[in-house]
C-alpha positions as CSV (number, residue, x, y, z in Angstrom):
1,X,-15.6,22.1,-78.0
2,X,-15.3,21.2,-74.5
3,X,-18.7,20.7,-72.8
4,X,-17.9,21.1,-69.4
5,X,-17.0,24.7,-68.8
6,X,-18.5,25.1,-65.1
7,X,-19.8,22.7,-62.6
8,X,-23.0,24.6,-63.0
9,X,-24.9,22.6,-65.5
10,X,-27.7,25.0,-66.4
11,X,-25.0,27.5,-67.9
12,X,-23.3,24.6,-69.6
13,X,-26.4,23.9,-71.9
14,X,-26.8,28.0,-72.4
15,X,-22.7,27.9,-73.9
16,X,-23.2,24.9,-75.5
17,X,-26.3,26.0,-77.4
18,X,-25.1,29.2,-77.5
19,X,-21.4,28.7,-79.4
20,X,-23.0,26.4,-81.8
21,X,-25.6,29.4,-83.3
22,X,-22.2,31.6,-82.9
23,X,-21.0,29.2,-85.7
24,X,-24.0,28.5,-87.8
25,X,-24.0,32.0,-88.0
26,X,-20.5,31.9,-89.2
27,X,-21.2,29.1,-91.4
28,X,-24.4,31.2,-92.9
29,X,-22.1,34.4,-93.6
30,X,-19.6,32.3,-95.0
31,X,-21.8,30.7,-97.0
32,X,-23.1,34.3,-98.4
33,X,-19.6,35.3,-99.2
34,X,-18.2,32.5,-101.5
35,X,-17.6,33.5,-105.0
36,X,-20.1,32.8,-107.8
37,X,-17.7,30.2,-109.3
38,X,-16.7,28.6,-106.6
39,X,-13.7,28.6,-106.9
40,X,-12.7,29.9,-103.3
41,X,-15.2,27.3,-101.5
42,X,-12.2,25.0,-100.1
43,X,-11.0,28.0,-98.3
44,X,-14.2,29.3,-96.9
45,X,-14.9,25.9,-95.8
46,X,-11.4,26.0,-94.2
47,X,-12.5,29.0,-92.4
48,X,-15.3,28.4,-91.4
49,X,-13.7,25.2,-89.6
50,X,-11.1,27.2,-88.1
51,X,-13.7,29.6,-86.5
52,X,-15.6,26.4,-85.1
53,X,-12.7,25.2,-83.7
54,X,-11.1,28.3,-82.1
55,X,-14.5,29.4,-80.1
56,X,-13.6,29.1,-76.5
57,X,-14.6,29.9,-72.8
58,X,-12.5,31.4,-70.8
59,X,-13.8,31.7,-66.8
60,X,-12.6,35.0,-64.3
61,X,-14.5,35.7,-61.2
62,X,-17.4,37.5,-62.7
63,X,-18.1,36.2,-66.1
64,X,-17.4,33.5,-68.6
65,X,-15.6,34.9,-71.3
66,X,-16.7,34.1,-74.6
67,X,-13.6,34.0,-76.9
68,X,-14.2,33.7,-81.0
69,X,-10.9,33.6,-82.6
70,X,-8.9,35.5,-80.0
71,X,-11.4,38.4,-79.9
72,X,-13.8,38.3,-76.9
73,X,-17.4,37.8,-78.5
74,X,-19.1,38.7,-75.1
75,X,-19.6,38.3,-71.2
76,X,-21.8,35.8,-69.3
77,X,-22.6,36.9,-65.5
78,X,-21.6,33.9,-63.8
79,X,-23.3,34.9,-60.2
80,X,-26.4,36.6,-59.0
81,X,-25.9,39.9,-57.6
82,X,-22.1,40.0,-58.9
83,X,-22.3,42.5,-61.6
84,X,-23.8,45.6,-61.3
85,X,-25.6,47.7,-64.3
86,X,-23.8,51.3,-65.0
87,X,-27.1,53.2,-64.9
88,X,-29.6,51.6,-63.0
89,X,-27.5,50.3,-60.1
90,X,-29.2,46.9,-60.5
91,X,-27.4,43.7,-60.9
92,X,-27.0,41.7,-63.1
93,X,-28.6,37.8,-63.3
94,X,-27.0,35.0,-63.5
95,X,-26.9,33.8,-67.2
96,X,-27.3,37.2,-68.5
97,X,-25.4,38.5,-71.8
98,X,-22.8,41.3,-72.1
99,X,-21.4,43.0,-74.8
100,X,-17.6,43.0,-74.7
101,X,-16.1,46.4,-75.4
102,X,-11.9,45.4,-74.3
103,X,-10.4,42.0,-73.5
104,X,-11.3,42.6,-69.7
105,X,-13.9,45.4,-70.1
106,X,-18.2,44.6,-70.8
107,X,-21.0,47.1,-71.7
108,X,-22.6,47.1,-67.9
109,X,-25.9,49.0,-69.3
110,X,-28.0,46.4,-69.8
111,X,-28.1,42.8,-70.4
112,X,-28.1,41.4,-74.4
113,X,-30.6,38.9,-73.3
114,X,-29.8,35.7,-70.9
115,X,-28.7,32.3,-71.8
116,X,-31.0,30.1,-69.5
117,X,-34.0,31.9,-70.4
118,X,-36.3,29.5,-72.9
119,X,-36.8,26.3,-72.9
120,X,-33.5,24.6,-74.9
121,X,-35.3,21.8,-76.5
122,X,-37.4,23.5,-79.1
123,X,-33.9,26.2,-79.8
124,X,-33.3,25.1,-83.5
125,X,-37.5,24.6,-84.5
126,X,-39.3,27.8,-86.1
127,X,-39.9,30.4,-84.4
128,X,-38.2,29.6,-80.7
129,X,-38.6,30.9,-77.2
130,X,-34.8,30.0,-76.7
131,X,-32.5,32.0,-76.7
132,X,-34.1,35.0,-75.9
133,X,-30.9,37.0,-77.9
134,X,-30.0,37.4,-81.7
135,X,-26.4,35.4,-82.2
136,X,-24.3,37.2,-84.4
137,X,-20.4,35.4,-85.0
138,X,-19.6,39.5,-84.7
139,X,-19.9,39.6,-81.2
140,X,-22.7,40.0,-78.8
141,X,-25.3,43.0,-80.1
């Protein structure tokens, strides 16, 4: 994974952690579906490696699009006051995580968290305050 997605250092740090957590969640799922006799372990490990290597980020005018194996995982708002909530008409903040509902569309009713909130130095500790959202490999929820 490329560590330099944007010119924004804080967003980059959040993206690195987010992509790592997505891949780790997928690894956990792969471990849970391996057959009991372990005959498919090599294939499942290759599948997990393929998923990890195909996590990508694309920059658009308003969003950072997170792509997991050619499917949109979610969107991150790039700038303050650039994306409006569809229910409250308030603007989302920079770093807000939005659910993807297609290749180019987001679910704009609420934010699922923010990749900038919390202390990134403790994200791998028990009960971290970072990130302030749950990570699932299947998409932002």
